[in-house]
N, CA and C atoms of all chains as a GROMACS GRO file, in nm:
protein
  648
    1MET      N    1  11.960  13.088   7.145
    1MET     CA    2  12.034  13.037   7.036
    1MET      C    3  12.189  12.959   7.086
    2SER      N    4  12.163  12.897   7.028
    2SER     CA    5  12.296  12.744   7.107
    2SER      C    6  12.449  12.825   7.071
    3ALA      N    7  12.548  12.775   7.142
    3ALA     CA    8  12.640  12.857   7.007
    3ALA      C    9  12.745  12.705   7.054
    4LEU      N   10  12.832  12.639   6.943
    4LEU     CA   11  12.972  12.576   6.903
    4LEU      C   12  13.099  12.616   6.957
    5HIS      N   13  13.185  12.594   7.135
    5HIS     CA   14  13.237  12.674   7.149
    5HIS      C   15  13.355  12.551   7.077
    6THR      N   16  13.505  12.656   6.992
    6THR     CA   17  13.612  12.497   6.971
    6THR      C   18  13.672  12.616   7.126
    7ILE      N   19  13.732  12.517   7.101
    7ILE     CA   20  13.941  12.583   7.185
    7ILE      C   21  13.987  12.502   7.086
    8SER      N   22  14.152  12.621   7.072
    8SER     CA   23  14.244  12.563   7.019
    8SER      C   24  14.340  12.561   7.106
    9ALA      N   25  14.400  12.551   7.231
    9ALA     CA   26  14.539  12.593   7.287
    9ALA      C   27  14.500  12.496   7.394
   10SER      N   28  14.619  12.470   7.476
   10SER     CA   29  14.639  12.379   7.512
   10SER      C   30  14.600  12.407   7.632
   11PRO      N   31  14.541  12.324   7.836
   11PRO     CA   32  14.517  12.405   7.886
   11PRO      C   33  14.629  12.521   8.017
   12THR      N   34  14.670  12.519   7.996
   12THR     CA   35  14.750  12.608   8.042
   12THR      C   36  14.721  12.777   7.966
   13SER      N   37  14.720  12.736   7.845
   13SER     CA   38  14.625  12.862   7.791
   13SER      C   39  14.462  12.934   7.928
   14GLY      N   40  14.466  12.856   7.983
   14GLY     CA   41  14.332  12.843   8.124
   14GLY      C   42  14.226  12.896   8.053
   15LEU      N   43  14.208  12.894   7.834
   15LEU     CA   44  14.098  12.850   7.728
   15LEU      C   45  13.925  12.850   7.866
   16ILE      N   46  13.952  12.717   7.885
   16ILE     CA   47  13.842  12.661   7.958
   16ILE      C   48  13.759  12.762   8.044
   17ASN      N   49  13.854  12.839   8.150
   17ASN     CA   50  13.832  12.908   8.209
   17ASN      C   51  13.701  13.012   8.166
   18SER      N   52  13.666  13.036   8.056
   18SER     CA   53  13.713  13.228   8.025
   18SER      C   54  13.574  13.123   7.905
   19CYS      N   55  13.621  13.061   7.937
   19CYS     CA   56  13.472  12.973   7.815
   19CYS      C   57  13.385  12.933   7.898
   20LEU      N   58  13.448  12.849   7.960
   20LEU     CA   59  13.271  12.837   8.045
   20LEU      C   60  13.155  12.908   8.077
   21ARG      N   61  13.247  13.058   8.152
   21ARG     CA   62  13.201  13.203   8.134
   21ARG      C   63  13.058  13.199   8.067
   22LEU      N   64  13.089  13.165   7.934
   22LEU     CA   65  12.971  13.271   7.857
   22LEU      C   66  12.882  13.073   7.783
   23VAL      N   67  12.975  13.021   7.887
   23VAL     CA   68  12.839  12.879   7.846
   23VAL      C   69  12.712  12.886   7.841
   24CYS      N   70  12.582  12.848   7.739
   24CYS     CA   71  12.463  12.814   7.797
   24CYS      C   72  12.500  12.676   7.799
   25PRO      N   73  12.318  12.625   7.888
   25PRO     CA   74  12.232  12.514   7.886
   25PRO      C   75  12.217  12.503   7.742
   26GLY      N   76  12.274  12.397   7.690
   26GLY     CA   77  12.261  12.264   7.571
   26GLY      C   78  12.378  12.378   7.505
   27ASP      N   79  12.504  12.512   7.443
   27ASP     CA   80  12.614  12.460   7.422
   27ASP      C   81  12.662  12.390   7.412
   28GLY      N   82  12.773  12.338   7.304
   28GLY     CA   83  12.824  12.185   7.314
   28GLY      C   84  13.011  12.258   7.320
   29ILE      N   85  13.018  12.157   7.318
   29ILE     CA   86  13.228  12.200   7.307
   29ILE      C   87  13.326  12.133   7.267
   30LEU      N   88  13.392  12.178   7.184
   30LEU     CA   89  13.504  12.099   7.098
   30LEU      C   90  13.601  12.164   7.124
   31PHE      N   91  13.716  12.007   7.122
   31PHE     CA   92  13.888  12.057   7.150
   31PHE      C   93  13.982  12.084   7.040
   32ILE      N   94  14.011  12.080   6.925
   32ILE     CA   95  14.126  12.135   6.859
   32ILE      C   96  14.253  12.151   6.848
   33GLN      N   97  14.337  12.103   6.766
   33GLN     CA   98  14.394  12.096   6.819
   33GLN      C   99  14.495  12.157   6.945
   34ASP      N  100  14.600  12.252   6.989
   34ASP     CA  101  14.630  12.135   7.135
   34ASP      C  102  14.519  12.170   7.233
   35GLY      N  103  14.393  12.188   7.150
   35GLY     CA  104  14.256  12.166   7.281
   35GLY      C  105  14.228  11.988   7.320
   36VAL      N  106  14.324  11.952   7.265
   36VAL     CA  107  14.243  11.845   7.316
   36VAL      C  108  14.310  11.720   7.370
   37TYR      N  109  14.412  11.841   7.447
   37TYR     CA  110  14.473  11.795   7.562
   37TYR      C  111  14.394  11.837   7.736
   38HIS      N  112  14.315  11.894   7.662
   38HIS     CA  113  14.157  11.950   7.778
   38HIS      C  114  14.104  11.782   7.837
   39CYS      N  115  14.146  11.612   7.706
   39CYS     CA  116  14.074  11.564   7.663
   39CYS      C  117  14.160  11.448   7.820
   40CYS      N  118  14.220  11.487   7.851
   40CYS     CA  119  14.302  11.378   7.870
   40CYS      C  120  14.325  11.453   7.980
   41PRO      N  121  14.366  11.281   8.103
   41PRO     CA  122  14.404  11.301   8.261
   41PRO      C  123  14.491  11.460   8.282
   42PRO      N  124  14.497  11.481   8.398
   42PRO     CA  125  14.384  11.469   8.441
   42PRO      C  126  14.251  11.534   8.448
   43ASP      N  127  14.131  11.532   8.531
   43ASP     CA  128  13.991  11.564   8.479
   43ASP      C  129  14.011  11.736   8.512
   44LEU      N  130  13.988  11.815   8.413
   44LEU     CA  131  13.963  11.899   8.410
   44LEU      C  132  13.838  11.942   8.324
   45LEU      N  133  13.764  11.949   8.274
   45LEU     CA  134  13.631  11.896   8.268
   45LEU      C  135  13.472  11.912   8.336
   46GLY      N  136  13.511  11.845   8.545
   46GLY     CA  137  13.421  11.828   8.586
   46GLY      C  138  13.377  11.938   8.620
   47ASP      N  139  13.388  12.023   8.589
   47ASP     CA  140  13.226  12.144   8.614
   47ASP      C  141  13.230  12.208   8.499
   48VAL      N  142  13.228  12.122   8.391
   48VAL     CA  143  13.158  12.142   8.288
   48VAL      C  144  13.032  12.104   8.309
   49SER      N  145  12.876  12.149   8.303
   49SER     CA  146  12.799  12.075   8.333
   49SER      C  147  12.730  11.976   8.224
   50GLN      N  148  12.646  11.937   8.281
   50GLN     CA  149  12.599  11.716   8.139
   50GLN      C  150  12.559  11.774   8.083
   51ASP      N  151  12.406  11.885   8.080
   51ASP     CA  152  12.394  11.956   7.984
   51ASP      C  153  12.492  12.050   7.844
   52ASN      N  154  12.633  12.015   7.864
   52ASN     CA  155  12.658  12.039   7.755
   52ASN      C  156  12.724  11.965   7.676
   53ALA      N  157  12.752  11.941   7.508
   53ALA     CA  158  12.795  11.786   7.555
   53ALA      C  159  12.973  11.790   7.454
   54LEU      N  160  12.994  11.725   7.461
   54LEU     CA  161  13.212  11.783   7.463
   54LEU      C  162  13.207  11.649   7.311
   55PHE      N  163  13.292  11.771   7.220
   55PHE     CA  164  13.407  11.697   7.142
   55PHE      C  165  13.528  11.719   7.125
   56ALA      N  166  13.597  11.618   7.035
   56ALA     CA  167  13.739  11.621   7.022
   56ALA      C  168  13.727  11.570   6.932
   57LEU      N  169  13.836  11.643   6.818
   57LEU     CA  170  13.856  11.609   6.667
   57LEU      C  171  13.922  11.477   6.669
   58ARG      N  172  13.918  11.402   6.616
   58ARG     CA  173  13.979  11.300   6.625
   58ARG      C  174  14.134  11.267   6.501
   59GLU      N  175  14.111  11.362   6.491
   59GLU     CA  176  14.299  11.362   6.355
   59GLU      C  177  14.348  11.454   6.499
   60ASP      N  178  14.324  11.498   6.522
   60ASP     CA  179  14.350  11.566   6.688
   60ASP      C  180  14.428  11.505   6.725
   61LEU      N  181  14.362  11.449   6.799
   61LEU     CA  182  14.416  11.308   6.894
   61LEU      C  183  14.467  11.237   6.865
   62LEU      N  184  14.505  11.105   6.708
   62LEU     CA  185  14.507  11.047   6.681
   62LEU      C  186  14.714  11.146   6.641
   63ALA      N  187  14.702  11.181   6.674
   63ALA     CA  188  14.843  11.311   6.653
   63ALA      C  189  14.858  11.289   6.702
   64ARG      N  190  14.816  11.322   6.870
   64ARG     CA  191  14.897  11.350   6.973
   64ARG      C  192  14.924  11.210   7.040
   65GLY      N  193  14.860  11.090   7.008
   65GLY     CA  194  14.859  10.992   7.085
   65GLY      C  195  14.748  11.039   7.248
   66LEU      N  196  14.653  11.052   7.207
   66LEU     CA  197  14.562  11.048   7.262
   66LEU      C  198  14.401  11.036   7.284
   67LEU      N  199  14.386  10.916   7.174
   67LEU     CA  200  14.246  10.817   7.167
   67LEU      C  201  14.227  10.777   7.218
   68GLY      N  202  14.251  10.651   7.268
   68GLY     CA  203  14.260  10.590   7.435
   68GLY      C  204  14.265  10.605   7.537
   69LYS      N  205  14.309  10.802   7.553
   69LYS     CA  206  14.381  10.827   7.687
   69LYS      C  207  14.181  10.867   7.679
   70ILE      N  208  14.140  10.925   7.675
   70ILE     CA  209  14.007  11.036   7.636
   70ILE      C  210  13.889  11.006   7.739
   71SER      N  211  13.901  11.110   7.834
   71SER     CA  212  13.741  11.093   7.936
   71SER      C  213  13.655  11.033   7.831
   72GLU      N  214  13.552  10.960   7.844
   72GLU     CA  215  13.440  10.869   7.811
   72GLU      C  216  13.293  10.980   7.802
   73ARG      N  217  13.341  11.052   7.884
   73ARG     CA  218  13.226  11.170   7.842
   73ARG      C  219  13.246  11.292   7.673
   74ILE      N  220  13.367  11.305   7.645
   74ILE     CA  221  13.394  11.306   7.468
   74ILE      C  222  13.386  11.251   7.429
   75THR      N  223  13.345  11.285   7.275
   75THR     CA  224  13.242  11.258   7.158
   75THR      C  225  13.438  11.232   7.059
   76PRO      N  226  13.528  11.190   6.947
   76PRO     CA  227  13.520  11.215   6.828
   76PRO      C  228  13.508  11.206   6.782
   77VAL      N  229  13.486  11.325   6.679
   77VAL     CA  230  13.411  11.352   6.591
   77VAL      C  231  13.568  11.384   6.439
   78GLY      N  232  13.500  11.356   6.318
   78GLY     CA  233  13.640  11.362   6.224
   78GLY      C  234  13.604  11.500   6.136
   79PHE      N  235  13.671  11.575   6.046
   79PHE     CA  236  13.621  11.641   5.914
   79PHE      C  237  13.465  11.705   5.893
   80GLY      N  238  13.453  11.598   5.863
   80GLY     CA  239  13.325  11.590   5.804
   80GLY      C  240  13.186  11.558   5.926
   81ARG      N  241  13.223  11.556   6.081
   81ARG     CA  242  13.082  11.610   6.222
   81ARG      C  243  13.129  11.697   6.207
   82PHE      N  244  13.274  11.800   6.207
   82PHE     CA  245  13.296  11.907   6.276
   82PHE      C  246  13.252  12.077   6.112
   83VAL      N  247  13.229  12.010   6.060
   83VAL     CA  248  13.164  12.148   5.947
   83VAL      C  249  12.997  12.048   6.047
   84GLU      N  250  12.931  11.921   6.051
   84GLU     CA  251  12.837  11.914   6.042
   84GLU      C  252  12.772  11.992   6.219
   85LEU      N  253  12.916  12.041   6.240
   85LEU     CA  254  12.854  12.044   6.425
   85LEU      C  255  12.841  12.225   6.398
   86THR      N  256  12.925  12.265   6.328
   86THR     CA  257  12.895  12.443   6.322
   86THR      C  258  12.772  12.442   6.265
   87VAL      N  259  12.673  12.353   6.184
   87VAL     CA  260  12.539  12.410   6.108
   87VAL      C  261  12.464  12.414   6.202
   88ASP      N  262  12.510  12.285   6.284
   88ASP     CA  263  12.369  12.211   6.399
   88ASP      C  264  12.338  12.356   6.524
   89TYR      N  265  12.491  12.372   6.510
   89TYR     CA  266  12.492  12.522   6.621
   89TYR      C  267  12.428  12.661   6.602
   90ASP      N  268  12.366  12.696   6.635
   90ASP     CA  269  12.301  12.869   6.558
   90ASP      C  270  12.477  12.975   6.491
   91LYS      N  271  12.546  12.922   6.622
   91LYS     CA  272  12.652  13.006   6.556
   91LYS      C  273  12.827  12.927   6.665
   92VAL      N  274  12.941  12.943   6.613
   92VAL     CA  275  13.010  12.907   6.640
   92VAL      C  276  13.141  13.072   6.723
   93ILE      N  277  13.180  12.973   6.848
   93ILE     CA  278  13.277  13.113   6.924
   93ILE      C  279  13.386  12.959   6.926
   94SER      N  280  13.474  13.112   6.910
   94SER     CA  281  13.560  12.947   6.898
   94SER      C  282  13.717  13.054   6.977
   95TRP      N  283  13.804  12.954   7.075
   95TRP     CA  284  13.830  12.974   7.164
   95TRP      C  285  14.042  12.939   7.141
   96SER      N  286  14.136  13.094   7.150
   96SER     CA  287  14.241  13.077   7.078
   96SER      C  288  14.311  13.144   7.219
   97MET      N  289  11.987  14.513   5.374
   97MET     CA  290  12.065  14.415   5.395
   97MET      C  291  12.037  14.428   5.572
   98GLN      N  292  12.030  14.324   5.601
   98GLN     CA  293  11.957  14.285   5.758
   98GLN      C  294  12.090  14.322   5.842
   99ARG      N  295  12.040  14.343   5.938
   99ARG     CA  296  12.112  14.382   6.144
   99ARG      C  297  12.098  14.251   6.182
  100LYS      N  298  12.181  14.253   6.166
  100LYS     CA  299  12.308  14.159   6.331
  100LYS      C  300  12.304  14.196   6.415
  101SER      N  301  12.351  14.132   6.574
  101SER     CA  302  12.399  14.202   6.626
  101SER      C  303  12.523  14.130   6.657
  102LEU      N  304  12.611  14.193   6.671
  102LEU     CA  305  12.728  14.149   6.667
  102LEU      C  306  12.828  14.135   6.819
  103THR      N  307  12.888  14.090   6.892
  103THR     CA  308  12.962  14.065   7.008
  103THR      C  309  13.111  14.078   6.942
  104PHE      N  310  13.211  14.180   6.998
  104PHE     CA  311  13.314  14.086   6.944
  104PHE      C  312  13.402  14.152   7.095
  105ILE      N  313  13.481  14.050   7.148
  105ILE     CA  314  13.587  13.993   7.284
  105ILE      C  315  13.710  14.043   7.238
  106THR      N  316  13.762  14.130   7.350
  106THR     CA  317  13.895  14.142   7.314
  106THR      C  318  13.862  14.130   7.464
  107ARG      N  319  14.031  14.014   7.417
  107ARG     CA  320  14.116  13.929   7.503
  107ARG      C  321  14.222  13.886   7.587
  108GLN      N  322  14.317  14.002   7.485
  108GLN     CA  323  14.490  13.999   7.469
  108GLN      C  324  14.530  14.163   7.545
  109ALA      N  325  14.600  14.159   7.580
  109ALA     CA  326  14.696  14.316   7.662
  109ALA      C  327  14.757  14.365   7.517
  110PRO      N  328  14.789  14.471   7.561
  110PRO     CA  329  14.727  14.584   7.411
  110PRO      C  330  14.847  14.587   7.375
  111TYR      N  331  15.047  14.530   7.422
  111TYR     CA  332  15.090  14.557   7.295
  111TYR      C  333  15.174  14.407   7.279
  112GLY      N  334  15.144  14.333   7.346
  112GLY     CA  335  15.170  14.229   7.293
  112GLY      C  336  15.249  14.179   7.218
  113SER      N  337  15.094  14.168   7.092
  113SER     CA  338  15.048  14.135   7.012
  113SER      C  339  14.967  14.207   6.955
  114ASN      N  340  14.903  14.146   6.753
  114ASN     CA  341  14.808  14.303   6.681
  114ASN      C  342  14.728  14.287   6.729
  115LYS      N  343  14.623  14.133   6.848
  115LYS     CA  344  14.528  14.092   6.833
  115LYS      C  345  14.436  14.201   6.871
  116ALA      N  346  14.383  14.312   6.971
  116ALA     CA  347  14.409  14.431   6.971
  116ALA      C  348  14.350  14.488   6.924
  117LYS      N  349  14.444  14.573   6.838
  117LYS     CA  350  14.422  14.633   6.740
  117LYS      C  351  14.278  14.561   6.670
  118LEU      N  352  14.368  14.507   6.597
  118LEU     CA  353  14.291  14.350   6.516
  118LEU      C  354  14.111  14.294   6.566
  119VAL      N  355  14.076  14.289   6.686
  119VAL     CA  356  13.936  14.304   6.737
  119VAL      C  357  13.912  14.449   6.719
  120ILE      N  358  13.980  14.583   6.713
  120ILE     CA  359  13.888  14.728   6.763
  120ILE      C  360  13.857  14.752   6.588
  121ASP      N  361  13.936  14.666   6.480
  121ASP     CA  362  13.979  14.796   6.359
  121ASP      C  363  13.848  14.621   6.268
  122ALA      N  364  13.810  14.566   6.324
  122ALA     CA  365  13.694  14.431   6.266
  122ALA      C  366  13.553  14.517   6.344
  123ALA      N  367  13.630  14.562   6.490
  123ALA     CA  368  13.411  14.632   6.593
  123ALA      C  369  13.368  14.699   6.444
  124LEU      N  370  13.524  14.815   6.432
  124LEU     CA  371  13.428  14.974   6.353
  124LEU      C  372  13.403  14.863   6.232
  125ALA      N  373  13.463  14.782   6.147
  125ALA     CA  374  13.379  14.829   6.004
  125ALA      C  375  13.300  14.796   6.013
  126ALA      N  376  13.236  14.754   6.106
  126ALA     CA  377  13.145  14.668   6.166
  126ALA      C  378  13.008  14.804   6.162
  127ALA      N  379  13.021  14.807   6.244
  127ALA     CA  380  12.951  14.955   6.329
  127ALA      C  381  12.961  15.011   6.206
  128VAL      N  382  13.028  15.015   6.074
  128VAL     CA  383  12.996  15.156   5.955
  128VAL      C  384  12.885  15.051   5.788
  129PHE      N  385  12.930  14.929   5.892
  129PHE     CA  386  12.820  14.828   5.801
  129PHE      C  387  12.623  14.904   5.848
  130GLU      N  388  12.627  14.938   5.996
  130GLU     CA  389  12.587  14.952   6.106
  130GLU      C  390  12.514  14.869   6.120
  131GLN      N  391  12.580  14.697   6.201
  131GLN     CA  392  12.496  14.650   6.227
  131GLN      C  393  12.559  14.646   6.425
  132GLN      N  394  12.449  14.623   6.486
  132GLN     CA  395  12.452  14.622   6.621
  132GLN      C  396  12.531  14.541   6.721
  133VAL      N  397  12.695  14.651   6.722
  133VAL     CA  398  12.814  14.586   6.783
  133VAL      C  399  12.846  14.633   6.967
  134ASN      N  400  12.831  14.534   6.993
  134ASN     CA  401  12.875  14.569   7.166
  134ASN      C  402  13.051  14.488   7.124
  135PHE      N  403  13.087  14.525   7.278
  135PHE     CA  404  13.269  14.611   7.243
  135PHE      C  405  13.246  14.552   7.411
  136LEU      N  406  13.271  14.430   7.400
  136LEU     CA  407  13.388  14.393   7.584
  136LEU      C  408  13.482  14.289   7.612
  137PHE      N  409  13.521  14.398   7.698
  137PHE     CA  410  13.697  14.324   7.701
  137PHE      C  411  13.644  14.273   7.859
  138MET      N  412  13.762  14.101   7.834
  138MET     CA  413  13.695  14.013   7.940
  138MET      C  414  13.952  13.960   7.907
  139ASP      N  415  13.855  13.904   8.019
  139ASP     CA  416  14.098  13.838   8.068
  139ASP      C  417  14.140  13.981   8.053
  140ASP      N  418  14.360  13.905   7.982
  140ASP     CA  419  14.388  13.980   7.904
  140ASP      C  420  14.315  14.139   7.875
  141GLY      N  421  14.245  14.146   7.806
  141GLY     CA  422  14.224  14.266   7.730
  141GLY      C  423  14.178  14.383   7.820
  142VAL      N  424  14.101  14.330   7.993
  142VAL     CA  425  14.087  14.459   8.025
  142VAL      C  426  14.208  14.485   8.069
  143PHE      N  427  14.337  14.481   8.041
  143PHE     CA  428  14.466  14.562   8.085
  143PHE      C  429  14.498  14.651   7.930
  144GLN      N  430  14.386  14.667   7.892
  144GLN     CA  431  14.374  14.861   7.763
  144GLN      C  432  14.323  14.869   7.825
  145LEU      N  433  14.298  14.899   7.942
  145LEU     CA  434  14.137  15.002   7.956
  145LEU      C  435  14.256  15.075   8.076
  146VAL      N  436  14.391  15.014   8.131
  146VAL     CA  437  14.394  15.080   8.183
  146VAL      C  438  14.472  15.208   8.181
  147GLN      N  439  14.446  15.316   8.343
  147GLN     CA  440  14.464  15.480   8.300
  147GLN      C  441  14.619  15.463   8.229
  148ASN      N  442  14.638  15.557   8.219
  148ASN     CA  443  14.731  15.648   8.187
  148ASN      C  444  14.898  15.591   8.116
  149GLN      N  445  14.903  15.475   8.081
  149GLN     CA  446  14.900  15.472   7.941
  149GLN      C  447  15.017  15.561   7.786
  150ASN      N  448  15.142  15.560   7.824
  150ASN     CA  449  15.180  15.619   7.741
  150ASN      C  450  15.288  15.456   7.626
  151ALA      N  451  15.261  15.499   7.467
  151ALA     CA  452  15.317  15.371   7.398
  151ALA      C  453  15.422  15.420   7.300
  152GLU      N  454  15.491  15.540   7.310
  152GLU     CA  455  15.523  15.550   7.316
  152GLU      C  456  15.700  15.508   7.316
  153SER      N  457  15.682  15.424   7.414
  153SER     CA  458  15.807  15.435   7.452
  153SER      C  459  15.878  15.315   7.427
  154ILE      N  460  15.815  15.246   7.326
  154ILE     CA  461  15.796  15.082   7.234
  154ILE      C  462  15.696  15.099   7.111
  155SER      N  463  15.729  15.256   7.054
  155SER     CA  464  15.711  15.292   6.933
  155SER      C  465  15.552  15.278   6.880
  156SER      N  466  15.470  15.240   6.984
  156SER     CA  467  15.323  15.135   7.000
  156SER      C  468  15.233  15.238   6.976
  157LYS      N  469  15.221  15.238   6.936
  157LYS     CA  470  15.051  15.360   6.926
  157LYS      C  471  14.955  15.369   7.023
  158THR      N  472  14.969  15.472   7.168
  158THR     CA  473  14.890  15.392   7.273
  158THR      C  474  14.684  15.326   7.210
  159ILE      N  475  14.680  15.294   7.318
  159ILE     CA  476  14.573  15.158   7.352
  159ILE      C  477  14.454  15.320   7.293
  160GLY      N  478  14.453  15.417   7.409
  160GLY     CA  479  14.344  15.473   7.467
  160GLY      C  480  14.280  15.529   7.375
  161ARG      N  481  14.396  15.557   7.256
  161ARG     CA  482  14.322  15.722   7.164
  161ARG      C  483  14.266  15.594   7.048
  162VAL      N  484  14.293  15.465   7.041
  162VAL     CA  485  14.266  15.391   6.994
  162VAL      C  486  14.076  15.328   7.030
  163LEU      N  487  14.084  15.369   7.142
  163LEU     CA  488  13.960  15.315   7.198
  163LEU      C  489  13.870  15.378   7.233
  164GLU      N  490  13.904  15.525   7.244
  164GLU     CA  491  13.792  15.675   7.241
  164GLU      C  492  13.707  15.670   7.070
  165THR      N  493  13.792  15.632   6.954
  165THR     CA  494  13.798  15.637   6.840
  165THR      C  495  13.551  15.454   6.803
  166LEU      N  496  13.613  15.424   6.880
  166LEU     CA  497  13.482  15.336   6.979
  166LEU      C  498  13.303  15.395   6.936
  167GLU      N  499  13.373  15.518   6.964
  167GLU     CA  500  13.233  15.636   7.029
  167GLU      C  501  13.122  15.678   6.943
  168LEU      N  502  13.321  15.664   6.852
  168LEU     CA  503  13.300  15.776   6.783
  168LEU      C  504  13.208  15.729   6.608
  169TYR      N  505  13.225  15.609   6.677
  169TYR     CA  506  13.156  15.557   6.515
  169TYR      C  507  12.998  15.460   6.577
  170GLY      N  508  12.960  15.501   6.667
  170GLY     CA  509  12.898  15.470   6.676
  170GLY      C  510  12.842  15.334   6.825
  171ILE      N  511  13.012  15.341   6.822
  171ILE     CA  512  13.027  15.140   6.993
  171ILE      C  513  12.967  15.281   7.161
  172GLU      N  514  12.861  15.297   7.109
  172GLU     CA  515  12.836  15.377   7.262
  172GLU      C  516  12.899  15.327   7.363
  173GLN      N  517  12.835  15.178   7.411
  173GLN     CA  518  12.878  15.136   7.515
  173GLN      C  519  13.022  15.037   7.588
  174ALA      N  520  13.128  15.082   7.566
  174ALA     CA  521  13.221  14.892   7.592
  174ALA      C  522  13.231  14.922   7.759
  175LEU      N  523  13.233  14.727   7.722
  175LEU     CA  524  13.172  14.601   7.834
  175LEU      C  525  13.296  14.549   7.930
  176VAL      N  526  13.339  14.568   7.969
  176VAL     CA  527  13.389  14.505   8.073
  176VAL      C  528  13.314  14.310   8.197
  177ASP      N  529  13.355  14.257   8.167
  177ASP     CA  530  13.328  14.107   8.241
  177ASP      C  531  13.480  14.150   8.419
  178SER      N  532  13.327  14.140   8.542
  178SER     CA  533  13.346  14.151   8.616
  178SER      C  534  13.521  14.074   8.705
  179VAL      N  535  13.466  13.959   8.621
  179VAL     CA  536  13.549  13.881   8.707
  179VAL      C  537  13.662  13.880   8.663
  180SER      N  538  13.695  13.971   8.523
  180SER     CA  539  13.868  13.993   8.458
  180SER      C  540  13.901  14.072   8.513
  181LEU      N  541  13.875  14.209   8.556
  181LEU     CA  542  13.823  14.311   8.619
  181LEU      C  543  13.947  14.268   8.754
  182GLU      N  544  13.814  14.192   8.902
  182GLU     CA  545  13.850  14.107   8.977
  182GLU      C  546  14.002  14.029   9.058
  183GLU      N  547  13.982  13.932   8.845
  183GLU     CA  548  14.146  13.840   8.928
  183GLU      C  549  14.212  13.934   8.936
  184ARG      N  550  14.272  14.060   8.845
  184ARG     CA  551  14.385  14.122   8.833
  184ARG      C  552  14.362  14.279   8.916
  185ASP      N  553  14.282  14.268   8.998
  185ASP     CA  554  14.216  14.404   9.088
  185ASP      C  555  14.201  14.556   9.055
  186LEU      N  556  14.164  14.477   8.987
  186LEU     CA  557  14.102  14.578   8.852
  186LEU      C  558  13.989  14.666   8.916
  187SER      N  559  13.893  14.808   8.950
  187SER     CA  560  13.811  14.827   8.938
  187SER      C  561  13.768  14.949   8.846
  188ALA      N  562  13.634  15.032   8.819
  188ALA     CA  563  13.623  15.085   8.777
  188ALA      C  564  13.733  15.233   8.734
  189GLU      N  565  13.722  15.200   8.870
  189GLU     CA  566  13.826  15.416   8.883
  189GLU      C  567  13.990  15.393   8.832
  190ASP      N  568  13.968  15.295   8.760
  190ASP     CA  569  14.106  15.247   8.711
  190ASP      C  570  14.129  15.327   8.594
  191LEU      N  571  14.038  15.238   8.481
  191LEU     CA  572  13.964  15.207   8.349
  191LEU      C  573  14.040  15.392   8.293
  192ALA      N  574  14.042  15.441   8.168
  192ALA     CA  575  14.062  15.540   8.103
  192ALA      C  576  13.926  15.562   8.074
  193ILE      N  577  13.814  15.512   8.006
  193ILE     CA  578  13.750  15.571   8.010
  193ILE      C  579  13.571  15.490   8.066
  194PRO      N  580  13.468  15.561   7.997
  194PRO     CA  581  13.367  15.541   8.062
  194PRO      C  582  13.321  15.302   7.991
  195VAL      N  583  13.263  15.278   8.096
  195VAL     CA  584  13.252  15.197   8.081
  195VAL      C  585  13.134  15.097   8.070
  196LYS      N  586  13.102  15.006   8.091
  196LYS     CA  587  12.924  14.867   8.187
  196LYS      C  588  13.048  14.879   8.230
  197ILE      N  589  12.951  14.769   8.312
  197ILE     CA  590  13.003  14.624   8.410
  197ILE      C  591  12.967  14.517   8.380
  198LEU      N  592  12.982  14.443   8.386
  198LEU     CA  593  12.885  14.286   8.318
  198LEU      C  594  12.874  14.206   8.459
  199ASN      N  595  12.824  14.228   8.530
  199ASN     CA  596  12.795  14.030   8.602
  199ASN      C  597  12.842  13.959   8.518
  200VAL      N  598  12.880  13.779   8.562
  200VAL     CA  599  12.883  13.703   8.508
  200VAL      C  600  12.732  13.542   8.446
  201GLU      N  601  12.658  13.656   8.516
  201GLU     CA  602  12.543  13.620   8.355
  201GLU      C  603  12.473  13.728   8.308
  202GLN      N  604  12.606  13.837   8.304
  202GLN     CA  605  12.483  13.947   8.223
  202GLN      C  606  12.600  13.891   8.029
  203VAL      N  607  12.721  13.846   8.151
  203VAL     CA  608  12.829  13.776   8.051
  203VAL      C  609  12.753  13.697   7.997
  204ARG      N  610  12.741  13.607   8.000
  204ARG     CA  611  12.655  13.418   7.948
  204ARG      C  612  12.483  13.569   7.871
  205GLN      N  613  12.503  13.675   7.912
  205GLN     CA  614  12.277  13.651   7.782
  205GLN      C  615  12.333  13.657   7.692
  206LEU      N  616  12.475  13.785   7.710
  206LEU     CA  617  12.501  13.854   7.595
  206LEU      C  618  12.544  13.779   7.529
  207ALA      N  619  12.637  13.736   7.534
  207ALA     CA  620  12.684  13.612   7.406
  207ALA      C  621  12.567  13.520   7.377
  208ALA      N  622  12.464  13.507   7.509
  208ALA     CA  623  12.330  13.347   7.388
  208ALA      C  624  12.224  13.417   7.278
  209ARG      N  625  12.204  13.649   7.291
  209ARG     CA  626  12.179  13.677   7.211
  209ARG      C  627  12.217  13.702   7.090
  210SER      N  628  12.349  13.699   7.065
  210SER     CA  629  12.406  13.762   6.995
  210SER      C  630  12.390  13.649   6.884
  211ASP      N  631  12.378  13.731   6.754
  211ASP     CA  632  12.339  13.658   6.572
  211ASP      C  633  12.556  13.550   6.642
  212VAL      N  634  12.616  13.659   6.620
  212VAL     CA  635  12.695  13.647   6.580
  212VAL      C  636  12.878  13.690   6.745
  213VAL      N  637  12.969  13.575   6.747
  213VAL     CA  638  13.041  13.656   6.878
  213VAL      C  639  13.140  13.612   6.774
  214ILE      N  640  13.212  13.745   6.775
  214ILE     CA  641  13.423  13.720   6.774
  214ILE      C  642  13.540  13.743   6.829
  215ASN      N  643  13.551  13.657   6.866
  215ASN     CA  644  13.644  13.597   7.042
  215ASN      C  645  13.819  13.587   6.982
  216LEU      N  646  13.910  13.698   7.027
  216LEU     CA  647  14.009  13.646   7.014
  216LEU      C  648  14.119  13.718   7.066
   0.00000   0.00000   0.00000
């Protein structure tokens, strides 16, 4: 079963490392709230396999002035797509 | 009611917040409804398992007492992430209750095959 992992705290939390221990091929990762700070330099996502889609909530990027600074691997999504993603994957695992 | 497999991941140390207690309460509630419950200690959550705790000194309830109730509710096996133990220089002998230690692949598979993962 595939999972969408949501990460909602900044890189200082170390959440990405815990999350990656559970991530399987085909899972997706969505950055929300302060989690969107993972999306700009320095590159913190080098360990994430190309099998895993990466998303970030556009509203949270905009609010923090990060929309133009994010890595090309990351797809910004709005609230509507956020909801669709939670349905597209079999389950959601939230990291906060 | 369809039986689902639920995995509860407890990742916080025991007394700094109420999250550790919350995960236990949620898992016990699920067990009462006869769901298949897995209970996994990860990250700082493994500090909940350290022996010889006595939280009376900080006017709290010692978490070990609460953890002992897991078995009473039919959650027979407490699971622990091996990496989290190693990172904190802990081993099975340091722990207050019997646990099953899972390696990285086993933890990943546990989450993958669960219908629902509650992670606090």
